[in-house]
VOGU-3710 file (C-alpha; in Angstrom, 3 decimals, decimal comma):
1> mlfltedevr> 0,000/0,000/0,000  1,357/3,391/-1,007  1,156/6,712/0,767  1,190/9,762/-1,510  1,655/13,359/-0,413  -0,105/16,464/-1,733  2,924/17,394/-3,841  3,059/13,923/-5,370  -0,655/13,954/-6,168  -0,358/17,352/-7,841
11> ellpmteair> 2,663/16,200/-9,855  0,870/13,062/-11,071  -2,568/14,550/-11,877  -2,625/17,071/-14,754  -5,964/18,688/-15,506  -6,168/17,152/-18,971  -6,052/13,653/-17,485  -8,443/14,571/-14,677  -11,039/15,709/-17,225  -10,483/12,600/-19,343
21> rtrlafeala> -10,913/10,266/-16,373  -13,985/12,200/-15,241  -15,521/11,757/-18,684  -14,762/8,027/-18,642  -16,283/7,734/-15,172  -19,562/9,383/-16,195  -19,688/7,197/-19,297  -19,198/4,175/-17,025  -21,964/5,457/-14,752  -24,296/5,616/-17,761
31> rgdaqsqprr> -23,492/1,940/-18,495  -23,971/0,906/-14,883  -20,241/0,262/-14,413  -19,640/2,905/-11,729  -21,276/3,698/-8,398  -21,545/6,538/-5,927  -23,326/7,199/-2,683  -24,296/10,613/-1,331  -21,922/12,217/1,153  -22,390/11,040/4,735
41> rlqlktgsml> -21,689/13,227/7,735  -21,163/12,419/11,399  -21,517/15,472/13,652  -20,294/15,675/17,237  -21,497/17,909/20,066  -18,194/19,775/19,817  -19,107/20,966/16,324  -16,557/18,646/14,719  -17,816/16,682/11,736  -16,575/13,673/9,766
51> hqvpgaygny> -17,465/13,683/6,050  -17,332/10,502/3,935  -17,731/10,259/0,147  -17,551/6,666/-1,233  -17,586/5,508/-4,836  -16,482/2,888/-7,349  -15,149/3,045/-10,893  -13,585/0,376/-13,100  -11,193/-1,857/-11,192  -11,269/0,306/-8,082
61> fgmkfystnp> -13,371/1,548/-5,214  -12,552/3,996/-2,475  -13,549/6,823/-0,218  -12,535/10,406/0,395  -12,918/11,457/4,008  -12,228/14,651/5,892  -12,964/16,354/9,171  -14,095/19,892/9,855  -14,719/22,154/12,807  -15,936/25,771/12,567
71> kagvadflfa> -12,991/26,898/14,709  -10,347/24,931/12,812  -10,472/26,573/9,389  -9,727/24,610/6,208  -10,281/20,852/6,295  -7,605/18,265/5,575  -8,669/15,603/3,075  -7,556/11,986/2,700  -8,449/9,440/0,031  -8,242/5,652/0,362
81> lydaatarpl> -8,162/3,464/-2,775  -8,935/-0,276/-2,926  -8,809/-3,053/-5,525  -12,365/-3,908/-6,607  -11,672/-7,613/-7,207  -9,879/-8,397/-3,936  -10,778/-5,476/-1,611  -7,041/-5,081/-1,031  -5,998/-1,555/0,021  -3,805/0,025/-2,629
91> almqanwlgq> -3,120/3,605/-1,604  -3,760/6,323/0,913  -3,178/9,846/-0,330  -3,489/13,371/0,898  -6,423/14,730/-1,064  -6,721/18,513/-0,862  -5,262/18,824/-4,371  -7,075/15,691/-5,521  -10,413/17,204/-4,520  -9,617/20,589/-5,992
101> irtgaasgya> -8,510/19,170/-9,332  -11,383/16,682/-9,633  -13,942/19,390/-8,792  -12,496/21,517/-11,567  -12,446/18,499/-13,885  -16,168/17,848/-13,336  -16,944/21,464/-14,286  -14,592/21,159/-17,248  -16,376/18,049/-18,483  -19,817/19,628/-18,019
111> tdlmanpead> -18,633/22,792/-19,774  -17,307/20,749/-22,684  -20,737/19,142/-23,065  -22,959/22,178/-22,549  -21,171/25,463/-23,321  -20,644/27,401/-26,530  -17,731/25,727/-28,378  -16,351/29,191/-29,206  -16,757/30,609/-25,693  -13,830/32,906/-24,939
121> tlgiigagfq> -14,974/34,915/-21,890  -15,217/33,511/-18,371  -16,678/35,373/-15,407  -15,984/33,945/-11,964  -17,274/34,885/-8,521  -14,909/33,743/-5,800  -11,130/33,710/-5,564  -10,484/30,918/-3,101  -9,057/27,407/-3,084  -11,458/25,907/-5,621
131> aksqvdairt> -11,674/28,826/-8,036  -8,236/28,259/-9,573  -8,961/24,730/-10,758  -12,232/25,946/-12,270  -10,298/28,376/-14,442  -7,691/25,732/-15,322  -10,355/23,225/-16,348  -12,403/25,634/-18,443  -9,285/26,892/-20,187  -8,535/23,272/-21,040
141> vrpiktvrvy> -11,839/22,734/-22,872  -12,588/26,191/-24,309  -10,512/28,915/-26,076  -10,750/31,360/-23,165  -9,158/34,736/-23,847  -10,574/36,770/-20,960  -11,164/35,806/-17,321  -12,891/38,360/-15,086  -12,889/37,698/-11,344  -14,734/39,263/-8,447
151> srksekrekf> -14,425/38,525/-4,740  -15,620/40,565/-1,781  -12,063/40,876/-0,481  -9,977/43,083/-2,753  -6,655/41,519/-1,731  -7,901/38,042/-2,639  -9,154/39,034/-6,066  -5,972/40,988/-6,806  -3,820/37,988/-5,863  -6,011/35,606/-7,845
161> aaemnatvaa> -5,887/37,832/-10,912  -2,100/38,014/-10,767  -1,697/34,251/-10,370  -4,277/33,269/-12,981  -3,694/35,978/-15,612  -7,190/37,326/-15,012  -8,798/40,764/-14,914  -10,111/42,156/-11,629  -13,762/43,201/-11,832  -14,994/46,062/-9,691
171> saeeailgah> -18,281/44,283/-8,971  -19,949/40,913/-9,371  -22,080/42,360/-12,161  -19,013/43,561/-14,046  -17,474/40,085/-13,800  -20,550/38,317/-15,129  -22,206/40,576/-17,743  -21,421/39,333/-21,243  -19,475/36,269/-20,080  -20,062/33,146/-22,184
181> ivvtatwakd> -19,282/30,924/-19,181  -19,932/31,783/-15,529  -18,527/30,111/-12,410  -19,665/30,633/-8,827  -17,090/29,285/-6,382  -18,108/30,691/-3,002  -19,430/29,598/0,374  -22,224/32,151/0,172  -25,503/31,729/2,016  -27,415/33,910/-0,451
191> pviedawigp> -27,168/34,311/-4,251  -24,019/35,985/-5,542  -25,300/36,713/-9,061  -28,574/38,008/-10,487  -30,807/36,432/-13,094  -30,723/39,549/-15,293  -26,936/39,254/-15,684  -27,168/35,890/-17,454  -27,896/36,184/-21,166  -29,100/33,521/-23,610
201> gthvnamgsn> -26,451/30,973/-24,550  -24,614/31,273/-21,220  -23,427/28,219/-19,328  -23,123/28,453/-15,520  -21,067/26,192/-13,252  -22,241/26,495/-9,629  -19,912/24,499/-7,417  -19,288/26,415/-4,212  -22,099/25,219/-1,966  -23,019/21,700/-0,850
211> atnrrelpea> -25,404/22,533/1,980  -29,200/22,587/2,020  -29,402/26,104/3,463  -26,881/27,802/1,155  -27,118/28,813/-2,490  -25,173/30,843/-5,011  -27,834/31,134/-7,729  -31,081/33,149/-7,616  -34,361/31,277/-7,820  -35,392/33,091/-11,018
221> lvrradliav> -32,297/31,818/-12,849  -32,782/28,261/-11,599  -36,383/28,281/-12,828  -35,486/29,981/-16,156  -32,660/27,612/-17,070  -33,444/25,327/-19,977  -31,275/22,550/-18,567  -29,648/21,934/-15,186  -27,259/19,004/-14,862  -26,189/17,564/-11,504
231> daldaaknea> -23,559/14,943/-10,640  -26,332/12,663/-9,313  -29,911/13,351/-8,275  -29,707/11,633/-4,885  -26,634/13,660/-3,959  -28,206/16,900/-5,234  -31,405/16,304/-3,279  -29,283/15,914/-0,133  -26,980/18,900/-0,622  -27,808/21,273/-3,485
241> gdliipdqws> -29,363/24,257/-1,740  -29,532/26,045/-5,106  -32,218/23,527/-6,105  -33,593/22,499/-2,704  -34,504/26,029/-1,555  -36,648/26,846/-4,628  -37,715/23,161/-4,826  -37,000/23,190/-8,558  -36,394/19,807/-10,208  -38,422/19,725/-13,431
251> nvvelhtvkr> -35,481/20,946/-15,535  -32,837/18,892/-13,684  -31,078/15,822/-15,134  -28,027/13,779/-14,211  -24,827/14,702/-16,020  -24,292/11,222/-17,453  -27,513/11,626/-19,500  -26,496/14,926/-21,132  -25,659/14,840/-24,833  -23,113/17,259/-26,252
261> gwspekvtif> -24,760/20,346/-27,711  -25,257/24,084/-27,355  -27,971/26,552/-28,345  -27,514/30,351/-28,466  -31,035/30,716/-27,052  -30,658/28,443/-24,035  -29,214/28,890/-20,548  -27,579/25,816/-19,021  -26,321/25,133/-15,505  -24,108/22,497/-13,956
271> ksvglgmedv> -24,746/22,273/-10,221  -21,925/20,247/-8,712  -21,819/18,753/-5,224  -19,178/16,109/-6,001  -19,273/12,315/-6,181  -17,036/9,660/-4,699  -16,895/8,087/-8,153  -15,070/11,188/-9,378  -12,481/10,836/-6,593  -11,960/7,162/-7,461
281> avgsyvyeqa> -11,589/7,954/-11,162  -8,813/10,512/-10,648  -7,326/8,840/-7,548  -6,864/5,575/-9,413  -5,029/7,436/-12,178  -2,700/8,929/-9,569  -2,096/5,458/-8,132  -1,361/3,949/-11,556  1,110/6,720/-12,340  2,768/6,374/-8,935
291> varkigkply> 3,283/2,645/-9,454  4,615/3,170/-12,987  7,060/5,866/-11,826  7,827/4,206/-8,478  6,650/7,247/-6,524  5,185/7,086/-3,020  6,097/5,652/0,356  5,110/1,999/1,090  2,981/1,792/4,247  2,945/-2,001/4,335
301> s> 3,136/-4,875/1,875
//
């Protein structure tokens, strides 16, 4: 069994491969050859919480798990990978980067299916940990020339813009108006964009919130959208406040059922809460590369 550090995971998992493996995983899900379960949470009286996200794909199954506490700040993630045929443990890896890259890869795959093939302008709300991989993924699948970013904290958006070759927007509206692709990557409780800012033909990736009482998108936009794709309906109905709060499901489908296509008249949304299957798909690639390159520390034989 191998142990892989954050740096090793990042070295072994380029975004192009993460998107490819994500696509293969959703295709496997459509065939019935992959599985996921909704996130499970164990909460203690102290406020600490254990989060577990299991899934299976191809020759592997596994689980990402992490703990949080409101006083502790950012969570630390771990991912355990097992052999599907024998249940033998194969790898344990630090998974902050794994989660960040696979979340971006899911948006990249959805964008590749649903957005304008010639989209060259991206507007993003949020400049935190997850926002960077969203930009990386969308640049991988679309010919993006302009990225406009807005965050409530000026120092964060300035730093993000410098690191990601983006333009700082003075307001959320300025970031979003006229963008062909929109990303919301925040932990907001209330909507961070307005329905009127989203024109026909726009694709929106909403991936910041996975709680029933939080949302990034306004109800009017959710109801107006021609198509909303989610990772999986059972997971979305547990966690997607953007859809749970307005109780809007008539225009919602699972991502593995979406056929490639774009219309200049239609608004599309990908609401992501994350699946364990996605972690297994990219985590197994990391493991295969580590074995091939003889990277990682053996924990036991």
